[in-house]
N, C-alpha and C positions, 0 to 999 in steps of 0.2 A: 621475327625472319621473314626472308623476303621469299616468295613463289620460285626464284631463281636460286637459290642456295640448295646446294647438293645435300647439307645436313637434314638428316630429318629427327623427328621426334618422336619416340615411342611411349604410350601411355599404356599400363598394365591393370588401369582402374575399369572395372565394369560396374554398367549401373545396376544400384540394387547392393552392392557391396559381397556379390558372388565370387565365386575364385572362377578364373579362366578356365575354361573347358578343357577337360584330361584326354588323353590317348583312348581310343576304343579298349573295352577289357579292363580299363584300369579301375580301381574302387579306392578313391582316397581314405575311404574309413575302414577301421580295424575289422576286417570280417573273420571270423574264427575259420580255421581250416574243417573240413569235413573230417568227421570221427572216423579213426582207424582204430582198430584194436591194438590191445596192448600186447607186447610180444609174450608177456609171462600168461600162462593160461588162469580165466578167472578163478577166485576162490571158490570152491563150494560152501553152500551154508553150514554145515557141519563145523567146520573148522571156524568160521565166523561167529557161530555162537557160542562155542566152547571159547574161544579167545576172549568173547564178552562176557561170559562168566567166570572165566579166571580174572579178570581184572576186576569185577565186581565182588568176588569171593576175597580177594587180599583186602579189600578196604572195607568189606562188610564183617571180616574177622575184627578188624581193628574197632569198629563200631562196637562191636560184641563185646570185647574187652573191656571197652568204655563203659556198656551197661552192666556188665559184672562187677566193676569197681564201684560202680554207681551204688548198686546193691547193696554190695559188702559194708561200703562207708555208711549207707542209710542204716543199714540193721547194726552197725558197730553203735553208732549214736542212739539208736533206738534201745538198745540194751544197756546202754548207759544209767539208765532210769531217773536220770535228771532233765529238767525241760533245757536246760543249757547244753548238754549233752547232744540231746535230741536237734536242736535248734542248730548247733556246729556241724553236725553230721549230715543234717540237709543239705547245709549251705555248701559245704565241702564236697558233698557228693554231687550237688548241681555243677558245681563247678568245675571237679573232674569230669564229669561226662562232657560239657559243652568245651572244654578242651582237649578231650580225645575226639569229640567230633571234628574240631577246627583241625586237628592234626590230620585226622582222616580225609578231609576236603583239600586240604593243602597236598597230600599226598596223592589222592585222585588227579588233581589241576597237574600236578608234578608227571603222573602216568600220561594222562591223557593228551596234555599239549607238550609238555617238556620233552618228554622221551618220544613220543611221537614225531613231532618236529626235528628232533636231534636224530633220529634212526630213520629218517626218511619212510615215515606212516607206519611204525611199529611199536605199539605198546610191548606191556611185558607178556600180555595173553596173546596177542599176536605174533611176538616174536616165539613164544613156545610152540604155537600153531603153525609155525613158519609161514605166515601170510603178512601183506602189507598193504598198505592205503597208496595207492597212487590217483594223480591228477589225469581226467580224461584227455586233456590237450597237452600232457608230457610235462617234464619239468618237476622240480624238486619240491616235494612236499613239505612245507614250512610251519614255522610256528602258528602265525595266523589261519594256516587251512587246518591246522589241528585244533585250535581254538574254536573255529567255526563250524566243523564237521563234529568233532566228538562233544562240545559243548551245549552250544547252540541247536545243533543239525539233532543230535541225541534227544533234546527238549522237545523240539518239533515234531519228530517220529513218536514219541510217548504222548501226545497230546490226544487223540481222540484212540483210547484203549490200546494204545501201543501198535496201530494199525500199522505206522510207519516201518517199524522194524519187520512185519511180516511180509511187505510190500515185494520185498526180495524173492519171495517164493512164488510169484507169478511174473516177475519181470526177466525178459530174455536177456538182460546182462545183470542180473544179482543185484540190482541197486536198490538198496533201500529208501526211504524220502531222505534221510540226511545225506545220502550219497548224491540222488537226485538235484537236492537243492544247491550241494556244494561242488557239483562236477566232480564226482570220485569215484574210483571203482576198488575192489579189493581184491589183488592178485596174489597169485602164490609167490612167496619170495624165493 
């Protein structure tokens, strides 16, 4: 192009590969909004603890039935008086126990992940206690949120003598470690 032509060429390239400067006050990065309290009141620790115990009792009872089945089968095998009967009773008893534990684990995951994700933060115990889990930033509480908070988060909260669960007693938003790590709150439903 000559210097006399009226057409101009505009290049948007910035040295160093940086984007062009933005308007004042604009941030190109996803900055989370400031925390605002949920519209529902925060759940007290009493209903939270009872909901947790209800959820654990359901599946603890199933494992208890497995142990009872294991003991009965072992006793029947032992009372047969033969070595083959004792061996068969032991093997069948152990298989029954592992089977019941596997079923209980699947039902626990169903409650803690599937039902919590499907019911927008409510397990069986939380539904009975009329509380639910919500995200701090809002939005739906989904299956991955339920897995991370209720499986991974509970494990983390129980690592140091279950200190993570007791943390909610001293927190102003009643958040245990699993709530803080995965940015959740428990509110009245």
